[in-house]
N, C-alpha and C positions, 0 to 999 in steps of 0.2 A: 400574831399568829395569823389574822386574817388577811393581813398584808402579803405573807407567805404563800396561803390559799391562792389569793388572787393572781401572784405573780406565778405559781403553779400552772393556773388556768391560762393565763397568757403565754407562757412558755410550751404548754402543752398546745394549744391552738397553735404558736408559732410552728411547731415541730411538726405537727399534722399537716399545716399548710406547706412546709417545707418538703414533707415527705410526698404530698400530692403533687407539687411541682416538679420534684426529681422526677417521679413516676410519668408524668408528662413528658419531661424531657427524654427519658427513657423510650417512650413510644416513638415519639417524633425520631429518635436515630433509627428504632427499628424499621419504621417507614421510609426514612432516608435511605438505608440500607437496602430495602426491598425495592425502591425507585432507582437506585443505582445499578443494582443487579439487571433491571429490566433494561435499563438503559445501554450496559453492556452487551446484553444478550441482543439487542436490536442494532448495536454497532457492528457485533461480530456478525450476524445475519445479512448487514448490507455490506459488510467487507467481502464475506464469502460470495455473495452474488457479483460484486464487481469484479472478484477476481476470476469467476467463471465467465463474466462478460468480456473479461480483458482475454482470458485464454482463448475463447471464440474468435475474437478480433486477431490475435496472434496468429492463430492456426490459418485463419483465412488469408491474412498479409504472407504468412510464410509460404502457401500454397502458390499464391499469385507470384510471389519471387521467385519460386522454384520454377515456375511455368516460364516466365520471363526470362530467366536465366539459361533454360534447357532452349527456349526457342533462338535467344541469342548465340548460344554456342552453335547450333546447327546451322544458323546463318552466316557465321564466320566459319564454319567447315565448308559449306556451300561454296563461299566467294574464294576462299583457298583453294579449293578445286578447281573452281572456272580461271584464276589468275595466280597459278603459282609462282611465277616470276616474281611478280607484284608483292606477294606475300613474302617470299625469300628479302627483296629488297626492304621492305618495310621493316622486317625483324632485325635485319643487318642494320638499319638506320637507328631504330629504337635502341638496339645494344649498345653500339657506339654512342649516341647522346648520354644514354645510362650511364656507361663505363666514364665518360668526360665528366659528367655530373659530379660521380662519387669519386673519382680521382684528385678533384680540386680540393676537397676538404683537408 
């Protein structure tokens, strides 16, 4: 009987230690979940900031490209007005060359 009481005490102590350890593990998981949530929020914020920065760069580049394209079209139109015969000759030559290249396929 004394043996049973002794084992009961050991078993109870082991159960209490196991319960305390399980509680510690659950607390660690709760902290880990909080840390992962904070990390996800930080990553989300960084991604949003990077997307805003990329959008600003894209808008600047697209404005620059539009400006250059408009200037190029204006320059080409001016050159065609200055030299209409050369423009027609270049167009005919380019058309013939493109036709020859495409007909060889």
